[in-house]
N, CA, C, O and the ligand as a Tripos MOL2 file, in Angstrom:
@<TRIPOS>MOLECULE
protein
  301   299    76     0     0
PROTEIN
NO_CHARGES

@<TRIPOS>ATOM
      1 N          10.0770    8.3830   -9.9280 N.3       1 MET1
      2 CA          9.2350    9.5310   -9.3530 C.3       1 MET1
      3 C           7.8640    9.7660  -10.0340 C.2       1 MET1
      4 O           7.7710    9.9900  -11.2410 O.2       1 MET1
      5 N           6.9010    9.7090   -9.2700 N.am      2 PHE2
      6 CA          5.6640   10.1000   -9.8170 C.3       2 PHE2
      7 C           5.3070   11.3080  -10.2040 C.2       2 PHE2
      8 O           5.3370   12.1860   -9.3420 O.2       2 PHE2
      9 N           4.9290   11.6250  -11.4290 N.am      3 THR3
     10 CA          4.6710   12.7860  -12.0440 C.3       3 THR3
     11 C           3.1370   12.9410  -12.3070 C.2       3 THR3
     12 O           2.5860   12.0950  -13.0110 O.2       3 THR3
     13 N           2.4420   13.9420  -11.7990 N.am      4 SER4
     14 CA          1.1130   14.0380  -11.9630 C.3       4 SER4
     15 C           0.7280   14.1860  -13.3530 C.2       4 SER4
     16 O           1.4230   14.8790  -14.0960 O.2       4 SER4
     17 N          -0.2920   13.6140  -13.7660 N.am      5 ARG5
     18 CA         -0.6150   13.7580  -15.1230 C.3       5 ARG5
     19 C          -1.9070   14.7130  -15.0940 C.2       5 ARG5
     20 O          -2.6120   14.7690  -14.0860 O.2       5 ARG5
     21 N          -2.1550   15.3900  -16.1420 N.am      6 ARG6
     22 CA         -3.5330   16.0180  -16.1920 C.3       6 ARG6
     23 C          -4.4840   14.9910  -16.5800 C.2       6 ARG6
     24 O          -4.0860   14.0540  -17.2720 O.2       6 ARG6
     25 N          -5.7710   15.0670  -16.1890 N.am      7 THR7
     26 CA         -6.6020   14.2150  -16.2210 C.3       7 THR7
     27 C          -7.9450   14.7440  -17.2690 C.2       7 THR7
     28 O          -8.5040   15.8320  -17.1380 O.2       7 THR7
     29 N          -8.2300   13.9080  -18.1120 N.am      8 ALA8
     30 CA         -9.4970   14.1810  -18.7290 C.3       8 ALA8
     31 C         -10.6220   12.9740  -18.7470 C.2       8 ALA8
     32 O         -10.3200   11.8280  -19.0810 O.2       8 ALA8
     33 N         -11.6910   13.2840  -18.4270 N.am      9 VAL9
     34 CA        -12.7390   12.2670  -18.2750 C.3       9 VAL9
     35 C         -13.7830   12.5600  -19.2730 C.2       9 VAL9
     36 O         -14.3380   13.6580  -19.2800 O.2       9 VAL9
     37 N         -14.0920   11.5830  -20.1580 N.am     10 PHE10
     38 CA        -15.2880   11.7030  -21.0400 C.3      10 PHE10
     39 C         -16.4380   11.0040  -20.4970 C.2      10 PHE10
     40 O         -16.2960    9.9520  -19.8750 O.2      10 PHE10
     41 N         -17.5090   11.5080  -20.6910 N.am     11 VAL11
     42 CA        -18.7090   10.8420  -20.5240 C.3      11 VAL11
     43 C         -19.3060   10.4270  -21.9190 C.2      11 VAL11
     44 O         -19.6750   11.2810  -22.7250 O.2      11 VAL11
     45 N         -19.3840    9.1060  -22.1620 N.am     12 HIS12
     46 CA        -19.7030    8.6840  -23.6060 C.3      12 HIS12
     47 C         -21.1890    8.0610  -23.4510 C.2      12 HIS12
     48 O         -21.5710    7.2160  -22.6400 O.2      12 HIS12
     49 N         -21.8420    8.6600  -24.3640 N.am     13 GLY13
     50 CA        -23.2880    7.9310  -24.5210 C.3      13 GLY13
     51 C         -23.1520    6.5550  -25.2290 C.2      13 GLY13
     52 O         -22.5600    6.4220  -26.3000 O.2      13 GLY13
     53 N         -23.6810    5.6540  -24.6210 N.am     14 CYS14
     54 CA        -23.4990    4.2230  -25.2160 C.3      14 CYS14
     55 C         -24.0370    4.0010  -26.5760 C.2      14 CYS14
     56 O         -23.6640    3.0040  -27.1930 O.2      14 CYS14
     57 N         -24.8450    4.8000  -27.0860 N.am     15 PHE15
     58 CA        -25.6690    4.5820  -28.2930 C.3      15 PHE15
     59 C         -24.3580    5.2620  -29.3250 C.2      15 PHE15
     60 O         -23.8140    4.5420  -30.1630 O.2      15 PHE15
     61 N         -24.0170    6.4920  -29.1620 N.am     16 TRP16
     62 CA        -23.2110    7.1020  -30.0710 C.3      16 TRP16
     63 C         -21.6670    6.6640  -30.1020 C.2      16 TRP16
     64 O         -20.9170    6.7040  -31.0780 O.2      16 TRP16
     65 N         -21.4160    6.2980  -28.9840 N.am     17 HIS17
     66 CA        -19.8950    5.8760  -28.8250 C.3      17 HIS17
     67 C         -19.7220    4.4010  -28.9560 C.2      17 HIS17
     68 O         -18.5790    3.9520  -28.8620 O.2      17 HIS17
     69 N         -20.8420    3.5040  -29.1870 N.am     18 ARG18
     70 CA        -20.8330    2.2520  -29.3470 C.3      18 ARG18
     71 C         -20.1310    1.4440  -28.2570 C.2      18 ARG18
     72 O         -19.0760    0.8410  -28.4570 O.2      18 ARG18
     73 N         -20.8220    1.4720  -27.0160 N.am     19 HIS19
     74 CA        -20.4320    0.6420  -25.9050 C.3      19 HIS19
     75 C         -20.7670   -0.8120  -26.2000 C.2      19 HIS19
     76 O         -21.9240   -1.2300  -26.2340 O.2      19 HIS19
     77 N         -19.6470   -1.5850  -26.4190 N.am     20 GLU20
     78 CA        -19.8700   -2.9250  -26.8870 C.3      20 GLU20
     79 C         -20.4390   -3.7570  -25.7430 C.2      20 GLU20
     80 O         -20.0270   -3.7240  -24.5830 O.2      20 GLU20
     81 N         -21.3230   -4.4230  -26.1580 N.am     21 GLY21
     82 CA        -22.1030   -5.5270  -25.3110 C.3      21 GLY21
     83 C         -23.1320   -4.7490  -24.2990 C.2      21 GLY21
     84 O         -23.7140   -5.3320  -23.3850 O.2      21 GLY21
     85 N         -23.2670   -3.4300  -24.5730 N.am     22 CYS22
     86 CA        -24.0450   -2.5690  -23.7410 C.3      22 CYS22
     87 C         -25.5710   -2.7810  -24.1140 C.2      22 CYS22
     88 O         -25.9060   -3.0830  -25.2590 O.2      22 CYS22
     89 N         -26.4620   -2.6070  -23.0980 N.am     23 HIS23
     90 CA        -27.8310   -2.6780  -23.3810 C.3      23 HIS23
     91 C         -28.3470   -1.3400  -24.1300 C.2      23 HIS23
     92 O         -29.4530   -1.3150  -24.6690 O.2      23 HIS23
     93 N         -27.5630   -0.3440  -24.1280 N.am     24 TRP24
     94 CA        -27.9860    0.8220  -24.7450 C.3      24 TRP24
     95 C         -27.2760    1.0090  -26.0260 C.2      24 TRP24
     96 O         -27.5010    2.0180  -26.6950 O.2      24 TRP24
     97 N         -26.4180    0.0940  -26.4250 N.am     25 CYS25
     98 CA        -25.7310    0.0990  -27.7590 C.3      25 CYS25
     99 C         -26.5210   -0.4820  -28.7820 C.2      25 CYS25
    100 O         -26.1440   -1.5390  -29.2890 O.2      25 CYS25
    101 N         -27.6580    0.1170  -29.1830 N.am     26 THR26
    102 CA        -28.6460   -0.4470  -30.2020 C.3      26 THR26
    103 C         -28.1530    0.0680  -31.6040 C.2      26 THR26
    104 O         -27.3100    0.9580  -31.7200 O.2      26 THR26
    105 N         -28.7840   -0.6000  -32.7020 N.am     27 THR27
    106 CA        -28.5240   -0.0400  -33.9690 C.3      27 THR27
    107 C         -29.9950    0.0480  -34.6050 C.2      27 THR27
    108 O         -30.6850   -0.9370  -34.8670 O.2      27 THR27
    109 N         -30.3240    1.2410  -34.7900 N.am     28 PRO28
    110 CA        -31.7530    1.3720  -35.6590 C.3      28 PRO28
    111 C         -31.7410    0.4990  -36.8530 C.2      28 PRO28
    112 O         -30.7800    0.3100  -37.5980 O.2      28 PRO28
    113 N         -33.0630   -0.0670  -36.9520 N.am     29 ALA29
    114 CA        -33.2110   -1.1570  -38.0170 C.3      29 ALA29
    115 C         -33.2860   -0.4410  -39.3820 C.2      29 ALA29
    116 O         -32.9890   -1.0810  -40.3910 O.2      29 ALA29
    117 N         -33.6560    0.8180  -39.4700 N.am     30 SER30
    118 CA        -33.6980    1.5340  -40.8450 C.3      30 SER30
    119 C         -32.3850    2.2760  -41.1120 C.2      30 SER30
    120 O         -31.7200    2.7990  -40.2180 O.2      30 SER30
    121 N         -32.0470    2.2830  -42.4840 N.am     31 ASN31
    122 CA        -30.6860    3.0160  -42.8150 C.3      31 ASN31
    123 C         -29.5790    2.4260  -42.1350 C.2      31 ASN31
    124 O         -28.9370    3.1650  -41.3880 O.2      31 ASN31
    125 N         -29.2210    1.1820  -42.2590 N.am     32 PRO32
    126 CA        -28.1460    0.5570  -41.6180 C.3      32 PRO32
    127 C         -26.8530    1.1830  -42.2550 C.2      32 PRO32
    128 O         -25.9000    1.3720  -41.4980 O.2      32 PRO32
    129 N         -26.7480    1.4870  -43.4490 N.am     33 GLU33
    130 CA        -25.5670    1.9400  -43.9450 C.3      33 GLU33
    131 C         -25.1900    3.3250  -43.3760 C.2      33 GLU33
    132 O         -24.0640    3.5850  -42.9520 O.2      33 GLU33
    133 N         -26.2210    4.1890  -43.4020 N.am     34 PHE34
    134 CA        -26.1470    5.4650  -42.7420 C.3      34 PHE34
    135 C         -25.7850    5.5430  -41.2670 C.2      34 PHE34
    136 O         -25.1760    6.4970  -40.7820 O.2      34 PHE34
    137 N         -26.1820    4.5190  -40.6090 N.am     35 TRP35
    138 CA        -25.5850    4.4720  -39.1940 C.3      35 TRP35
    139 C         -24.2530    3.9620  -38.9830 C.2      35 TRP35
    140 O         -23.4580    4.4020  -38.1520 O.2      35 TRP35
    141 N         -24.0360    2.9050  -39.8720 N.am     36 ALA36
    142 CA        -22.7620    2.3320  -39.8030 C.3      36 ALA36
    143 C         -21.5990    3.3240  -39.9850 C.2      36 ALA36
    144 O         -20.5770    3.2930  -39.3000 O.2      36 ALA36
    145 N         -21.8520    4.2410  -41.0070 N.am     37 ALA37
    146 CA        -20.9120    5.4130  -41.3790 C.3      37 ALA37
    147 C         -20.8630    6.4370  -40.2880 C.2      37 ALA37
    148 O         -19.8330    7.0570  -40.0220 O.2      37 ALA37
    149 N         -21.9640    6.5930  -39.6820 N.am     38 LYS38
    150 CA        -22.0500    7.6540  -38.5920 C.3      38 LYS38
    151 C         -21.1370    7.1640  -37.4540 C.2      38 LYS38
    152 O         -20.2610    7.8680  -36.9510 O.2      38 LYS38
    153 N         -21.4320    5.8130  -37.0660 N.am     39 PHE39
    154 CA        -20.7910    5.2180  -35.8180 C.3      39 PHE39
    155 C         -19.2380    5.1030  -36.1120 C.2      39 PHE39
    156 O         -18.3800    5.2770  -35.2470 O.2      39 PHE39
    157 N         -18.9840    4.7930  -37.4160 N.am     40 ALA40
    158 CA        -17.4290    4.6120  -37.6510 C.3      40 ALA40
    159 C         -16.8010    6.0140  -37.5690 C.2      40 ALA40
    160 O         -15.6640    6.0960  -37.1040 O.2      40 ALA40
    161 N         -17.3910    7.0430  -37.9470 N.am     41 ARG41
    162 CA        -16.9860    8.4070  -37.6520 C.3      41 ARG41
    163 C         -16.7370    8.7980  -36.1620 C.2      41 ARG41
    164 O         -15.7090    9.3030  -35.7120 O.2      41 ARG41
    165 N         -17.8300    8.4820  -35.5090 N.am     42 SER42
    166 CA        -17.6990    8.9030  -34.0290 C.3      42 SER42
    167 C         -16.4820    7.8930  -33.1940 C.2      42 SER42
    168 O         -15.7480    8.2680  -32.2790 O.2      42 SER42
    169 N         -16.5260    6.8090  -33.6920 N.am     43 ARG43
    170 CA        -15.4820    5.9500  -33.3320 C.3      43 ARG43
    171 C         -14.1130    6.3140  -33.5090 C.2      43 ARG43
    172 O         -13.2880    6.3300  -32.5960 O.2      43 ARG43
    173 N         -13.8670    6.6340  -34.8150 N.am     44 ALA44
    174 CA        -12.6580    7.1780  -35.1920 C.3      44 ALA44
    175 C         -12.1670    8.4660  -34.4560 C.2      44 ALA44
    176 O         -11.0160    8.5830  -34.0350 O.2      44 ALA44
    177 N         -12.9940    9.2820  -34.3530 N.am     45 ARG45
    178 CA        -13.0720   10.6700  -33.7010 C.3      45 ARG45
    179 C         -12.6760   10.3370  -32.2080 C.2      45 ARG45
    180 O         -11.8690   11.0790  -31.6470 O.2      45 ARG45
    181 N         -13.1460    9.3840  -31.6210 N.am     46 ASP46
    182 CA        -12.9820    9.0700  -30.0850 C.3      46 ASP46
    183 C         -11.2710    8.6600  -29.9230 C.2      46 ASP46
    184 O         -10.5240    9.1250  -29.0620 O.2      46 ASP46
    185 N         -10.9400    7.7910  -30.8620 N.am     47 ILE47
    186 CA         -9.6890    7.2280  -30.8030 C.3      47 ILE47
    187 C          -8.6380    8.4850  -31.0780 C.2      47 ILE47
    188 O          -7.6310    8.6890  -30.3990 O.2      47 ILE47
    189 N          -9.0790    9.3040  -32.2320 N.am     48 GLU48
    190 CA         -8.1630   10.4490  -32.4180 C.3      48 GLU48
    191 C          -8.0120   11.4100  -31.2310 C.2      48 GLU48
    192 O          -6.9120   11.8100  -30.8480 O.2      48 GLU48
    193 N          -9.0960   11.7320  -30.7100 N.am     49 VAL49
    194 CA         -8.9920   12.5920  -29.4040 C.3      49 VAL49
    195 C          -8.2160   11.9470  -28.4320 C.2      49 VAL49
    196 O          -7.2800   12.5800  -27.9420 O.2      49 VAL49
    197 N          -8.4300   10.8400  -28.0780 N.am     50 ARG50
    198 CA         -7.8820   10.2120  -26.9810 C.3      50 ARG50
    199 C          -6.1750    9.9830  -27.2260 C.2      50 ARG50
    200 O          -5.3650   10.1010  -26.3070 O.2      50 ARG50
    201 N          -5.8330    9.6680  -28.5150 N.am     51 GLU51
    202 CA         -4.5550    9.6140  -28.6750 C.3      51 GLU51
    203 C          -3.7820   10.9920  -28.7230 C.2      51 GLU51
    204 O          -2.6150   11.0900  -28.3430 O.2      51 GLU51
    205 N          -4.4890   12.0030  -29.1960 N.am     52 ALA52
    206 CA         -3.9850   13.3120  -29.0560 C.3      52 ALA52
    207 C          -3.7160   13.8450  -27.5610 C.2      52 ALA52
    208 O          -2.7750   14.5600  -27.2180 O.2      52 ALA52
    209 N          -4.5920   13.4190  -26.8670 N.am     53 LEU53
    210 CA         -4.4680   13.8950  -25.2630 C.3      53 LEU53
    211 C          -3.3770   12.9740  -24.6820 C.2      53 LEU53
    212 O          -2.5130   13.4050  -23.9180 O.2      53 LEU53
    213 N          -3.4520   11.6920  -25.0750 N.am     54 ASN54
    214 CA         -2.2680   10.9220  -24.3940 C.3      54 ASN54
    215 C          -0.8810   11.2720  -24.7690 C.2      54 ASN54
    216 O           0.0820   11.2080  -24.0050 O.2      54 ASN54
    217 N          -0.8550   11.6470  -25.9990 N.am     55 ALA55
    218 CA          0.5630   12.2090  -26.6330 C.3      55 ALA55
    219 C           1.0290   13.5050  -25.9310 C.2      55 ALA55
    220 O           2.2140   13.7910  -25.7590 O.2      55 ALA55
    221 N          -0.0860   14.3070  -25.5200 N.am     56 SER56
    222 CA          0.3750   15.4920  -24.7170 C.3      56 SER56
    223 C           0.3370   15.4020  -23.2760 C.2      56 SER56
    224 O           0.3090   16.4210  -22.5870 O.2      56 SER56
    225 N           0.3340   14.0820  -22.7120 N.am     57 GLY57
    226 CA          0.5700   13.7110  -21.4190 C.3      57 GLY57
    227 C          -0.6600   13.8320  -20.6170 C.2      57 GLY57
    228 O          -0.5170   14.0970  -19.4240 O.2      57 GLY57
    229 N          -1.8510   13.6780  -21.0930 N.am     58 TRP58
    230 CA         -3.0690   13.5080  -20.3640 C.3      58 TRP58
    231 C          -3.4160   12.0360  -20.1170 C.2      58 TRP58
    232 O          -3.2430   11.1820  -20.9870 O.2      58 TRP58
    233 N          -3.9200   11.7630  -18.8800 N.am     59 TRP59
    234 CA         -4.5150   10.7230  -18.5850 C.3      59 TRP59
    235 C          -6.1280   10.6960  -19.0290 C.2      59 TRP59
    236 O          -6.8620   11.5800  -18.5880 O.2      59 TRP59
    237 N          -6.5930    9.7910  -19.8020 N.am     60 VAL60
    238 CA         -7.7830    9.8420  -20.2570 C.3      60 VAL60
    239 C          -8.6930    8.7820  -19.7530 C.2      60 VAL60
    240 O          -8.2850    7.6310  -19.9050 O.2      60 VAL60
    241 N          -9.9160    8.9570  -19.1500 N.am     61 GLY61
    242 CA        -10.6510    8.0710  -18.6130 C.3      61 GLY61
    243 C         -12.1350    8.2230  -19.2700 C.2      61 GLY61
    244 O         -12.5730    9.3030  -19.6680 O.2      61 GLY61
    245 N         -12.7660    7.1300  -19.3220 N.am     62 THR62
    246 CA        -14.0990    7.1140  -19.7900 C.3      62 THR62
    247 C         -15.1440    6.7200  -18.9060 C.2      62 THR62
    248 O         -15.0780    5.6830  -18.2460 O.2      62 THR62
    249 N         -16.2280    7.6080  -18.8640 N.am     63 VAL63
    250 CA        -17.4340    7.0150  -18.0610 C.3      63 VAL63
    251 C         -18.6210    6.7350  -19.1260 C.2      63 VAL63
    252 O         -19.0150    7.5580  -19.9530 O.2      63 VAL63
    253 N         -19.0410    5.6180  -18.9780 N.am     64 TRP64
    254 CA        -20.1950    5.1510  -19.8880 C.3      64 TRP64
    255 C         -21.5610    5.7730  -19.1970 C.2      64 TRP64
    256 O         -21.7440    5.9610  -17.9950 O.2      64 TRP64
    257 N         -22.3810    6.0160  -20.1840 N.am     65 GLU65
    258 CA        -23.6900    6.7480  -19.7860 C.3      65 GLU65
    259 C         -24.4150    5.6920  -18.9450 C.2      65 GLU65
    260 O         -25.0980    6.0530  -17.9860 O.2      65 GLU65
    261 N         -24.3040    4.5420  -19.2380 N.am     66 CYS66
    262 CA        -24.9660    3.3890  -18.5090 C.3      66 CYS66
    263 C         -24.5650    3.3300  -17.1010 C.2      66 CYS66
    264 O         -25.3080    2.9610  -16.1910 O.2      66 CYS66
    265 N         -23.3600    3.7090  -16.9710 N.am     67 GLY67
    266 CA        -22.7370    3.6530  -15.4670 C.3      67 GLY67
    267 C         -23.3110    4.7470  -14.6090 C.2      67 GLY67
    268 O         -23.1890    4.7250  -13.3840 O.2      67 GLY67
    269 N         -23.9280    5.6880  -15.2470 N.am     68 LEU68
    270 CA        -24.4920    6.9010  -14.6830 C.3      68 LEU68
    271 C         -26.1080    6.5920  -14.4300 C.2      68 LEU68
    272 O         -26.7900    7.2420  -13.6380 O.2      68 LEU68
    273 N         -26.4900    5.7400  -15.0530 N.am     69 ARG69
    274 CA        -27.9390    5.3020  -15.0090 C.3      69 ARG69
    275 C         -27.9570    4.2110  -13.8890 C.2      69 ARG69
    276 O         -27.0110    3.4560  -13.6630 O.2      69 ARG69
    277 N         -29.1170    4.2150  -13.2300 N.am     70 SER70
    278 CA        -29.2700    3.1200  -12.2210 C.3      70 SER70
    279 C         -30.3720    2.4000  -12.3360 C.2      70 SER70
    280 O         -31.4290    2.8200  -12.8070 O.2      70 SER70
    281 N         -30.1400    1.1300  -11.8480 N.am     71 PRO71
    282 CA        -29.0380    0.2600  -11.5940 C.3      71 PRO71
    283 C         -28.9890   -0.6970  -12.8370 C.2      71 PRO71
    284 O         -28.0650   -1.4900  -13.0170 O.2      71 PRO71
    285 N         -30.1540   -0.5460  -13.7500 N.am     72 HIS72
    286 CA        -30.2080   -1.4420  -14.8110 C.3      72 HIS72
    287 C         -29.0410   -1.5130  -15.8300 C.2      72 HIS72
    288 O         -28.7090   -2.5790  -16.3490 O.2      72 HIS72
    289 N         -28.3930   -0.2510  -16.1100 N.am     73 GLY73
    290 CA        -27.3060   -0.3000  -17.0570 C.3      73 GLY73
    291 C         -25.8680   -0.8160  -16.5410 C.2      73 GLY73
    292 O         -24.9900   -1.0960  -17.3570 O.2      73 GLY73
    293 N         -25.7050   -0.9070  -15.4180 N.am     74 LEU74
    294 CA        -24.4350   -1.3240  -14.6750 C.3      74 LEU74
    295 C         -24.0720   -2.6920  -14.9980 C.2      74 LEU74
    296 O         -24.8770   -3.6200  -14.9250 O.2      74 LEU74
    297 N         -22.8390   -2.8210  -15.3610 N.am     75 ARG75
    298 CA        -22.3290   -4.2050  -15.7780 C.3      75 ARG75
    299 C         -20.9610   -4.3010  -15.1570 C.2      75 ARG75
    300 O         -20.2820   -5.3150  -15.3140 O.2      75 ARG75
    301 ZN        -23.1900    1.3730  -21.8190 Zn       76 ZN76
@<TRIPOS>BOND
     1     1     2 1
     2     2     3 1
     3     3     4 2
     4     3     5 am
     5     5     6 1
     6     6     7 1
     7     7     8 2
     8     7     9 am
     9     9    10 1
    10    10    11 1
    11    11    12 2
    12    11    13 am
    13    13    14 1
    14    14    15 1
    15    15    16 2
    16    15    17 am
    17    17    18 1
    18    18    19 1
    19    19    20 2
    20    19    21 am
    21    21    22 1
    22    22    23 1
    23    23    24 2
    24    23    25 am
    25    25    26 1
    26    26    27 1
    27    27    28 2
    28    27    29 am
    29    29    30 1
    30    30    31 1
    31    31    32 2
    32    31    33 am
    33    33    34 1
    34    34    35 1
    35    35    36 2
    36    35    37 am
    37    37    38 1
    38    38    39 1
    39    39    40 2
    40    39    41 am
    41    41    42 1
    42    42    43 1
    43    43    44 2
    44    43    45 am
    45    45    46 1
    46    46    47 1
    47    47    48 2
    48    47    49 am
    49    49    50 1
    50    50    51 1
    51    51    52 2
    52    51    53 am
    53    53    54 1
    54    54    55 1
    55    55    56 2
    56    55    57 am
    57    57    58 1
    58    58    59 1
    59    59    60 2
    60    59    61 am
    61    61    62 1
    62    62    63 1
    63    63    64 2
    64    63    65 am
    65    65    66 1
    66    66    67 1
    67    67    68 2
    68    67    69 am
    69    69    70 1
    70    70    71 1
    71    71    72 2
    72    71    73 am
    73    73    74 1
    74    74    75 1
    75    75    76 2
    76    75    77 am
    77    77    78 1
    78    78    79 1
    79    79    80 2
    80    79    81 am
    81    81    82 1
    82    82    83 1
    83    83    84 2
    84    83    85 am
    85    85    86 1
    86    86    87 1
    87    87    88 2
    88    87    89 am
    89    89    90 1
    90    90    91 1
    91    91    92 2
    92    91    93 am
    93    93    94 1
    94    94    95 1
    95    95    96 2
    96    95    97 am
    97    97    98 1
    98    98    99 1
    99    99   100 2
   100    99   101 am
   101   101   102 1
   102   102   103 1
   103   103   104 2
   104   103   105 am
   105   105   106 1
   106   106   107 1
   107   107   108 2
   108   107   109 am
   109   109   110 1
   110   110   111 1
   111   111   112 2
   112   111   113 am
   113   113   114 1
   114   114   115 1
   115   115   116 2
   116   115   117 am
   117   117   118 1
   118   118   119 1
   119   119   120 2
   120   119   121 am
   121   121   122 1
   122   122   123 1
   123   123   124 2
   124   123   125 am
   125   125   126 1
   126   126   127 1
   127   127   128 2
   128   127   129 am
   129   129   130 1
   130   130   131 1
   131   131   132 2
   132   131   133 am
   133   133   134 1
   134   134   135 1
   135   135   136 2
   136   135   137 am
   137   137   138 1
   138   138   139 1
   139   139   140 2
   140   139   141 am
   141   141   142 1
   142   142   143 1
   143   143   144 2
   144   143   145 am
   145   145   146 1
   146   146   147 1
   147   147   148 2
   148   147   149 am
   149   149   150 1
   150   150   151 1
   151   151   152 2
   152   151   153 am
   153   153   154 1
   154   154   155 1
   155   155   156 2
   156   155   157 am
   157   157   158 1
   158   158   159 1
   159   159   160 2
   160   159   161 am
   161   161   162 1
   162   162   163 1
   163   163   164 2
   164   163   165 am
   165   165   166 1
   166   166   167 1
   167   167   168 2
   168   167   169 am
   169   169   170 1
   170   170   171 1
   171   171   172 2
   172   171   173 am
   173   173   174 1
   174   174   175 1
   175   175   176 2
   176   175   177 am
   177   177   178 1
   178   178   179 1
   179   179   180 2
   180   179   181 am
   181   181   182 1
   182   182   183 1
   183   183   184 2
   184   183   185 am
   185   185   186 1
   186   186   187 1
   187   187   188 2
   188   187   189 am
   189   189   190 1
   190   190   191 1
   191   191   192 2
   192   191   193 am
   193   193   194 1
   194   194   195 1
   195   195   196 2
   196   195   197 am
   197   197   198 1
   198   198   199 1
   199   199   200 2
   200   199   201 am
   201   201   202 1
   202   202   203 1
   203   203   204 2
   204   203   205 am
   205   205   206 1
   206   206   207 1
   207   207   208 2
   208   207   209 am
   209   209   210 1
   210   210   211 1
   211   211   212 2
   212   211   213 am
   213   213   214 1
   214   214   215 1
   215   215   216 2
   216   215   217 am
   217   217   218 1
   218   218   219 1
   219   219   220 2
   220   219   221 am
   221   221   222 1
   222   222   223 1
   223   223   224 2
   224   223   225 am
   225   225   226 1
   226   226   227 1
   227   227   228 2
   228   227   229 am
   229   229   230 1
   230   230   231 1
   231   231   232 2
   232   231   233 am
   233   233   234 1
   234   234   235 1
   235   235   236 2
   236   235   237 am
   237   237   238 1
   238   238   239 1
   239   239   240 2
   240   239   241 am
   241   241   242 1
   242   242   243 1
   243   243   244 2
   244   243   245 am
   245   245   246 1
   246   246   247 1
   247   247   248 2
   248   247   249 am
   249   249   250 1
   250   250   251 1
   251   251   252 2
   252   251   253 am
   253   253   254 1
   254   254   255 1
   255   255   256 2
   256   255   257 am
   257   257   258 1
   258   258   259 1
   259   259   260 2
   260   259   261 am
   261   261   262 1
   262   262   263 1
   263   263   264 2
   264   263   265 am
   265   265   266 1
   266   266   267 1
   267   267   268 2
   268   267   269 am
   269   269   270 1
   270   270   271 1
   271   271   272 2
   272   271   273 am
   273   273   274 1
   274   274   275 1
   275   275   276 2
   276   275   277 am
   277   277   278 1
   278   278   279 1
   279   279   280 2
   280   279   281 am
   281   281   282 1
   282   282   283 1
   283   283   284 2
   284   283   285 am
   285   285   286 1
   286   286   287 1
   287   287   288 2
   288   287   289 am
   289   289   290 1
   290   290   291 1
   291   291   292 2
   292   291   293 am
   293   293   294 1
   294   294   295 1
   295   295   296 2
   296   295   297 am
   297   297   298 1
   298   298   299 1
   299   299   300 2
@<TRIPOS>SUBSTRUCTURE
     1 MET1         2 RESIDUE 1 A MET
     2 PHE2         6 RESIDUE 1 A PHE
     3 THR3        10 RESIDUE 1 A THR
     4 SER4        14 RESIDUE 1 A SER
     5 ARG5        18 RESIDUE 1 A ARG
     6 ARG6        22 RESIDUE 1 A ARG
     7 THR7        26 RESIDUE 1 A THR
     8 ALA8        30 RESIDUE 1 A ALA
     9 VAL9        34 RESIDUE 1 A VAL
    10 PHE10       38 RESIDUE 1 A PHE
    11 VAL11       42 RESIDUE 1 A VAL
    12 HIS12       46 RESIDUE 1 A HIS
    13 GLY13       50 RESIDUE 1 A GLY
    14 CYS14       54 RESIDUE 1 A CYS
    15 PHE15       58 RESIDUE 1 A PHE
    16 TRP16       62 RESIDUE 1 A TRP
    17 HIS17       66 RESIDUE 1 A HIS
    18 ARG18       70 RESIDUE 1 A ARG
    19 HIS19       74 RESIDUE 1 A HIS
    20 GLU20       78 RESIDUE 1 A GLU
    21 GLY21       82 RESIDUE 1 A GLY
    22 CYS22       86 RESIDUE 1 A CYS
    23 HIS23       90 RESIDUE 1 A HIS
    24 TRP24       94 RESIDUE 1 A TRP
    25 CYS25       98 RESIDUE 1 A CYS
    26 THR26      102 RESIDUE 1 A THR
    27 THR27      106 RESIDUE 1 A THR
    28 PRO28      110 RESIDUE 1 A PRO
    29 ALA29      114 RESIDUE 1 A ALA
    30 SER30      118 RESIDUE 1 A SER
    31 ASN31      122 RESIDUE 1 A ASN
    32 PRO32      126 RESIDUE 1 A PRO
    33 GLU33      130 RESIDUE 1 A GLU
    34 PHE34      134 RESIDUE 1 A PHE
    35 TRP35      138 RESIDUE 1 A TRP
    36 ALA36      142 RESIDUE 1 A ALA
    37 ALA37      146 RESIDUE 1 A ALA
    38 LYS38      150 RESIDUE 1 A LYS
    39 PHE39      154 RESIDUE 1 A PHE
    40 ALA40      158 RESIDUE 1 A ALA
    41 ARG41      162 RESIDUE 1 A ARG
    42 SER42      166 RESIDUE 1 A SER
    43 ARG43      170 RESIDUE 1 A ARG
    44 ALA44      174 RESIDUE 1 A ALA
    45 ARG45      178 RESIDUE 1 A ARG
    46 ASP46      182 RESIDUE 1 A ASP
    47 ILE47      186 RESIDUE 1 A ILE
    48 GLU48      190 RESIDUE 1 A GLU
    49 VAL49      194 RESIDUE 1 A VAL
    50 ARG50      198 RESIDUE 1 A ARG
    51 GLU51      202 RESIDUE 1 A GLU
    52 ALA52      206 RESIDUE 1 A ALA
    53 LEU53      210 RESIDUE 1 A LEU
    54 ASN54      214 RESIDUE 1 A ASN
    55 ALA55      218 RESIDUE 1 A ALA
    56 SER56      222 RESIDUE 1 A SER
    57 GLY57      226 RESIDUE 1 A GLY
    58 TRP58      230 RESIDUE 1 A TRP
    59 TRP59      234 RESIDUE 1 A TRP
    60 VAL60      238 RESIDUE 1 A VAL
    61 GLY61      242 RESIDUE 1 A GLY
    62 THR62      246 RESIDUE 1 A THR
    63 VAL63      250 RESIDUE 1 A VAL
    64 TRP64      254 RESIDUE 1 A TRP
    65 GLU65      258 RESIDUE 1 A GLU
    66 CYS66      262 RESIDUE 1 A CYS
    67 GLY67      266 RESIDUE 1 A GLY
    68 LEU68      270 RESIDUE 1 A LEU
    69 ARG69      274 RESIDUE 1 A ARG
    70 SER70      278 RESIDUE 1 A SER
    71 PRO71      282 RESIDUE 1 A PRO
    72 HIS72      286 RESIDUE 1 A HIS
    73 GLY73      290 RESIDUE 1 A GLY
    74 LEU74      294 RESIDUE 1 A LEU
    75 ARG75      298 RESIDUE 1 A ARG
    76 ZN76       301 GROUP 0 **** ****
């Protein structure tokens, strides 16, 4: 039997959340170590939050920033 799950949808900025292969997922040329550390943290946090929600029965969806921009960012 189908049980309805609660739904959470995140809108992720392509830059901060590292949308792979995306036009907006750029890396600044200066301070590569600083950015790598920052991005690693935000990715780890995304995974953590998603897993916590999944574990408590939420369905988690992601909408990327580029999907909300028209139409250049659409892939
Ligand atoms: Zn994107």
